[in-house]
N, C-alpha and C positions, 0 to 999 in steps of 0.2 A: 079749889084750883083744878083747872082742866089739864089732864095729862096729855102731852102731845101724842098724836097717833103714830104708831110705827107699824108698817105692814109686815106680813109674814116673811116676805123675801128679804127684807133688811134684817129681821131677827135671824133668819137662816145664815146670812152672810156673817153676822156678828158671831154666831155660834161656831161656824166653820173656822173663823179666824184663830181660834184657840186650839184647833185640832191639827196635829201634824199630818201633812199630806203624803209623806214618804212611804207609809206602810201600805202595801198593795191591797190587803184584805179590807182595811178601813176605807181606802180610796174607792173600791168597788161598792162597798156598803153605802157610802154617801151618794154614789150615783143612783143606786136603787131608791134611796130615801128621797132625793130631790126629784127624781122622775115621778115618784108616787105623789109628791106634794105639788109639783108645778108642771108636770108633763114635760114636753120638749123645751118649754121656756126655761126650765131649770138648768139647761146645759150651760148657759152663760155664767150662772152662779158657780156651778161645779167646776167649770173649766178655769175660771179665774182663781178659784181655790187650788186647783190642781197645779197651776203654774208656780205656786210657792214651793213645790218640791224640787229638789236638785235633779231628780231623775225624770222630770216631765218630758213627755214626747207627744206632740200635738196629734200625730197620726194615730198613736195608740189610744189617746183620749177619745178621739172621735169614733174609733172602732168600738171601744168599750161602751160608750154611751149608746150607740146604735144597738148593741147586744143586750142591754139591760131593759127590763120592762117594769111597768108601774105595779105589777102584781108579784114582785119578787120577795115579799115578806118584810121589807124594810120601809119604814115611814119616817115622817119628820120627827116623830117622837124618838125614834132611834137616833137621829142626828142630835137632838137636844140632850138625850141621855149621854151620848158619847162626849158632848161638849162639857157636861157637868163633871165628867171624870177628869177633865183637864182644867177644872176651876172656873168654869163659866157660870155666871149668875144670871138667871132668867130675869130677875127683877130689874137689872140694870138696862135691859133692852127696852124698857118703857120710856127711856129718855134718850132722844137722839144725840144729845151732846155728850153722852157717856158711852156711846156705842163704839165698838171697834169694828167698823164696817169696811175698812180698807184692807183688802187682801193683797199685801205687797210682799214679794219675796225678800228675804234678808240679804244683806250685802254679801255674805258668804255664799249663798245660793247663786246670786248673780255672777260672782267671780268664778264659781265652779262651772256655770254655763258658758261663760266666755272661754274658759280653758277647754271645755269640751268642744265648743264650736271651732276654736282655732285648731285643735287636733283633728276634727272632722275635715276641715278645709285642707289641712296638710295631707291627710290620707287621700282625699279626692284628687289632689294634685299629683300625688304619687301614682295613683291608679291611672290617671290620664297620661302620665309619662310612660308608664308601662304599656298602656294600650298603643301609644304611638310607636314605641319600640317594636312591639309584636307586629303591628301593621307594616312597618318598614321591613321587617325580616320576612314576613309571609310571602309566598309565591303567588303569581297570577293563577287563577283557577284553571286547572287542566281540563281537557275534554272529558265528557261523559261522567260528570259528577253525579252520583245517584240521586241526590235531592233535586238538582236542577233538571235532570232527565225526567223525573216523575212529574215535574211541573211544566215540562216542554219548554224550558228556558235555556238560554245560552250564557256562557260566562261573560263578564263585562269588567270594565276597569275599576269599578268601585266595589268589587268583591275580590277577596283573595282566599287562600287556603293554606292550612298546615295539617300535618298528621297529628292525631290526638296525642300520641306519645311525645311528639315535639312540644306540643302545648304544655303537657305535664312538666317537661323539663324546664320550659321557660317560666311557667307560673309557680312551680313548686308544689302544685296540687293538680288533681285531675278534675276539670270542670264536669259537673254532673247536672242532670235534670231529673227531679223527683227521685234522688238517690241512685239514678242510673248514670254511670259515667259515659261521657261522649266517646264514640269510637270511630275509627277509620278516618276518612278525609273530612276535615272540619272547615266549613265556610267561615271566613272572618268578615263580619259585617260591621264597619265602623259607624259609631254614633257621633255625629258632628253636633257640637254645641259651641259654634265658633271653631276652635280646634277640636280634635278628637277627644272626647271625654271618657269613653268606654267602648267596649266591643260586644256585639251579640255573636254568639257562636252556635252554628247549626251543623250537626253531624249528618252522616249519610242517611240516617233513618228519620231525620226531621226533628230529633230531640234538640231543644234549644236551651242555652245557658248564657251567662254573661260574666264579666269580671266582678269578683267580690269587691264591694265598696265603690264601684263605678257609679257615675251620675248619668242616668238616662233621662231624667226629668227635663223636658223642654228640648231635648236633642232629637235628631232624626237622621235617617240614612237617605242618600240621594242617588238617583239613577245617573247623574253626571258628576264628574269630580269637583266641580265648582258651581255655586249658585249663579244663575243668570243675572245680569244687571237689572236693577229695579225698573229702568226705563225701557227694557226690552221684553219683559215678561208679560204675556197676555193671558196665559192659562197654565195652571198648576194643578196636578192631581195629588191628593193627600190620602194615603192608605194607612191601614193599621200595620200590616205585615210587609216584609221585604218582597216576598213572592208576588203579593197582590200588586204592589207598586210597579214591579218589574214587568208583570204580565200586561197591565194597563198601558204602561209606557211603550212596550213593544207593539201593542195593538194600535196605538194612535200616534206614535212618535212624539208624544208630549212629555214634558219634564214632570217627574213624579218624585215624591218623598214618602218615606214610611216612618210613622211615629214609633213603631216597634212594640206598642202596647196600646190597648184601648184607652186606658187611663191617661195616656200622654197625648191623645188626639187633640183635645181642646187647647192645650198649651202650644202645640205645634201649629195648629190652624191660626191661633191668635198671633203667634210670632210671624208667620208668613203674611198675614193681613197687614201687620204693621210695616213689614219690609216692602210689600207690594200692594199699596192701597188701591190701585186701579186694576189689579189683575183679576181674572175670573178664576176663583178657587172652586174646585170640585172635590168634595169628600166622598171617598169610595166606601160606602157602608158595607158592613158584614151582617148577614141575617143571623138572628138569634141573640146571643148575649152582647154582641157589639153594636146593636141598633141604637140603644139609648145614647151611648157616647158619640156615635156618628152624628146624631141629631144635635146634641149639645155643641159639638165642634162646629157644625154648619151654622148654627144660630150665633155662636160667639164670634165667628169670623165673617158673618154675612156671606156665607158661601152656599153653593148648590150642593145637593146630596144626590148621589146616584146609587141604585141598588142593582145587584145582579139578578138574572132571571134563569130559571131552570125548569125542565120538564117535571111533571108530577112525580114520576118514578125515578128521577135522576139519582144516581149513587156513584160514589168513588170509593172502592174497597169497602162496600157496605156501609158507607157513612154518608150522611146528608150533606151535599155541598152547600157552602154558605158565602163564598166571596168570589171576586172577579178572577182570581187565580184558578179556582175550581171551574168557573164558567169557561175560561180559556181552554182548560183540559177537555171539557165535555163538548163545547160548541165550536172551539177554534178561535184564533185571535181575530179573524175577520169579523166574527159575530160580536166580539167584545168591542172592537173598534167602531163598528156601525152603531151599536147600542149607546156608547159614550158620546159619539158625535150627535146622535139624536137627542141626547140629554142636553148637550150644549145648545142645540138649536131651539130647545124648548125653554120655557120660563118655569123653573121649578122652585118652589119655596122650600125652606129648610126642613119643614115637617114632612116632606116627601110627597105632597099632593100638588099636582100640576095645575096651573091656572088655565091652561088651554085644555081642550077636551081630548085631543088626540096627539100622539107622537108617533110618526111613521106607521100609521094605521093601527095603533094600539094605544091603550091607556094604562098607565101604571098607577094603581091606587093602593091605599093601605087600609086594611080592615082589622078589627079585633076578632079573634076566634078563640073560643074556650075549648081547651082540650079535654079529653075524657077524665084526666086526673085532676081537673080543677084549676090547672095553672093557666094564667092568661098570657098569651104570646101574641106579638105582632107579626103578621104574615103578609108578605108581598104577593099580590095576585096579578096575574096577567089576564086581562080581559080581551077577548078577540074582537074583531071589527063588529059593528052593530048589525050588519047584515048577515052575520053567521048565527044569529039566534042566541040562545042562552049561553052566556059566557062560561068558559071552562077554566077552572082554577087548579093550580097544583095543590097537592095535599099539604096541609099545615101540620100534620102529625110528625113531630120531630123526635122520634124515639131512638134513632141511631146515635151513636156516640159522636161528640163534637171535639174538635181540636181546641184545647184551652191554652192560651198564651198568657201567663201571669206577668205581673210587674216585677222589676228587679230593683239587685245588689246590691246588697250586703252590706247588688248586692248585695249590692247585697246579695241575710242571706241569702240575694238571696238569694235572690235570687232569681233564670228564665227557662221555661220548659214547654213542651208540646205533648203532654201526656194525654192520651184519649181517656175521657171519662164517660160513664154511663149514667143516663137519667135515672133518678130514683123510681122505684115501683110505686103505683098508686097506694094511698093510705089504706084503701079498703082491702088490700090483699092480705093473705094469711100472715100471721106473725113470722118474722124472719128468724130462722135458727142459724146462728153463726156456724160456718163450716168447721168441723173438728180438725181438719187437716191443716188449717192455718194457725201457726204458732203465734202467740201474742208478741207484739212489737213493743220494744222498750226504747225510750228516748236515749240518745247517746249522751253519756256523761262528759264527753270531751267538748271543750268550748269550740265554737265554729271558727273556721279559718277566716282571718280578717284581711286587712289591706296590707300591701307591701310596707315593710318597716322603713325602707328608703329606696331611692331610685338608682338605676344603673349609672345615671349621670353623676350621682354623689360619690361613686367609687373613683379614686384617683386614677389618672391616665396610666401612671407607671404600674399600678396593680393590674389594670386591664391588659397592659402590654405583657406583663409576666404570665397572665393566664393564657394569652395567645401563644407565647413562646413555649409554654409547658404542654398545652393540650391541642395546639394546632390552630390554624386560621383558614377560612372564616370560622368564627366561634359565636354561638348563641349565648348570650349573657343574661342572667336573671338575678333577682334578689329575694331573700326569704320574706315570708308573710307572717303576720301575727298569728300565733298558735299553729303555724305551718309545719310541714314535715310529716313523717321523717324524710330527710334528704340523705340519700345513701350513695356512696361512691368514693373514688380515690381523691385525696386532698393534696394541695400544695400550700405550704405554710409560709406566711409573711408576718411582719411585725404586728400589723393591725388588722389583717384580714386572713381568713381561711378560705381558700379557693377550692371548690369541690366540683368534680366532674360527675354530674348526675345522669348523664347520657352521653352518647358519642357526640363530640363537639358541642356540648352544652354544659355550662358551668353556672354555679350559684355562688355569690360572694357573701360570706358570713363575717360580720364584724366581731372582733374579739374583745371589745371593751365590756360587754355584758355576757361573756361566754363562760360556762362552767364545765370543767372536765370531770366526768363522773368516777374516774379511777386514778389512783396515784401513778400508775404506769403511764397513762395518757398525759398527766401533768408533767411527768419527767420527760416524756418525749417532746412535749411542746417547749419546755425550758431548755432542752439540749438539742433543738433543731433536728429531731428524729421523726417528725410527723410526715415529712414528704414521702409520697407514695403509699401511705397507709390508707386503708379502706375503713371509713368511719360512718357513723350514723348521727345526724344532727337533728334534734327536735326542738320545738319552741313552745315554751310556756308563757304566753303573752309575747313580750319582746325579749325574754330571757332564753338564750341559746344553751342547750345542754348537749354535750358530746359524749357518745357512747361507742364502745367497740362494735364493729360489724364484720361479719365473715361472709363474703359473697358466696363461697362454695357451700357453706352450711345453709344459708338462706335459699339458694337454688335447690338444694337437696330437699329441704322441708317443703318448699312450694310444689316440687314435682310429686312427692309422696302424697301431699294433700290433694292434688289434682287427680292422682290415680285412685285414691279412696273415694272421691266424689263420683268418679266415673263408675267405680264398682257398685256404689249404692244405686246409681241411676239404672244400671243394668241388672240389678237384683242379684248380684253375685253373693256368694256365701259370706256371712259376717267374719268367718275365719280368715278371709283374705286380708282384712284390715290388720289383724294381728300379725300375719306374715309380712305385710308391708312395713309394719313397725320394726320387726326384727331385721328386715333387710336394710332399713334406714339406719338402725343402730350399728349394724356390721359395716355398712358403707362408710359411715362417719368414723368408725374406729380405724378403718383402713386408710382413710385420708389423714387422720392424725398420725398414724404410724409412718406414712410416707413423708409427712412434714418433719417428724422427729428424725427420720433417717437423713433427710436433706440437711437439717440443721446440724446434725452430728458430722456429716461429711464436710460442711462448710467450716466447722470448727477445726477439723483435722487439717484442712487446707490452710487455714490461718496459722495453725501451729507449725506446719511445714515451712511456710514462708518466713515465719519468725526464726526458724532454725537454719535458714539459708538454703534449704534444699527445695527442688522443684516438686510440686505435688504430682502424684500418680494420675495418669490420664486413663 
């Protein structure tokens, strides 16, 4: 009897069907094994198996697959050995009718995914409501904003600003970029995906962040408050960053949008092509890491692509310029406008190579140039007119740091920033010795701050009215976030909400249905309506609120002494000074406690005098 043939891929599927996909180490090992056995074709098998896990994440799966190699030490033998540990019989795979080749998630896994998706959608909606509230509260951008000044740009209607401390009060956390908190005047850049879905935040120094848990995918910022009608649009510029879009729009008076990340360019370009099928779309490419995404966006949307031009030795603060915003700073807006209008007059394919030989007396071509460290980079070259002899090109050596704008939030985590990074040294250089002065960095054990637990709109109107009556009007209102806090400040107690003033004219509403008071005294004060006017600290463990005592005077004293110690170390003062500061702190706190005790004793004496019917001494 002839045994039906079963290929190795089907045997691998059958073996995987008995292996749980939830364990991370096993999950990664199977990726190595399948890549060794099938190469990149093994991804389909591995991904289908991965989807049976309750914690499956498509983006994480693709990232992990790209990071594994066929030489990772795991083979198909590893896979089959692992399957045997779970009761798999290799002999049964000789018969197709006995194979368990269907990798289907269990009903419990599907139900868990549905719950997670519903929770994720609810959080996205909460962040969108929060973004809209912050946008409505924010002020028009004032004159001389440092970031716009450096970019030679003016404020406009689709940008607003808030102080970083105001943002912290509204959000319940300080927005940060690469662990550096935003400071000073923060630009509020709305991301429209229909309505506002999230915000990009840019501080005075150019550090960028966004709302944790917000949806940026497919959304964009616009130079005009509303999209132009589909039948009136003839030309639209599509940029990666806000400053690039604004610079190009100012130079040409054309409508422009910003995808706000290179990974979002393709989706934005496709969306605009669907909305404006007859419009002339121009993708504003950025040299370097953004080139590939610009080409993909242009190809996906049947759009043109334009590249900036720079002199060979052009630099901005010792950095290599790479986008039209940099071109506007170096060459002026007139040069940018002339360049883009020349691109429109030409016929440019999406790969950057013009079909006509000249554009305004020059030709823009693309060549490949191998750098000394062996990396292949695409470099735009400006060739002069034919009668000028040998064409001169700008240097393609890009050793200066570039601005990196990562994808977001959380959100995410995650998160957006503009941290300058430095290209790695060539591999042939001497072995790198880590600097002894840099202490090791340890990952934080605290869970990351998540999305708002509810929206301000969910707070009853009467509670919001009480907040305004207690703390004044107009009042900035916010809600706590998952794992957020600590929120510190005076509180006003109601039956279902604890209203806390976290900054001047800024409050956060805490729900009391999942609130835990950490001391018996606080519980008594809550039950007997004695919390009003108290200064407390509220922290969140997930969605669980925990209320702690907080002393503003002691906190201020500790912060002041810590700042003085840091300054003393920076100025190389004697280590004995820190001991003296500790003694001064202890004595100051003792004096504060003595003053409070005296005030309490005097208050008791006055109460006793009133009860006795006599007037207290003045």
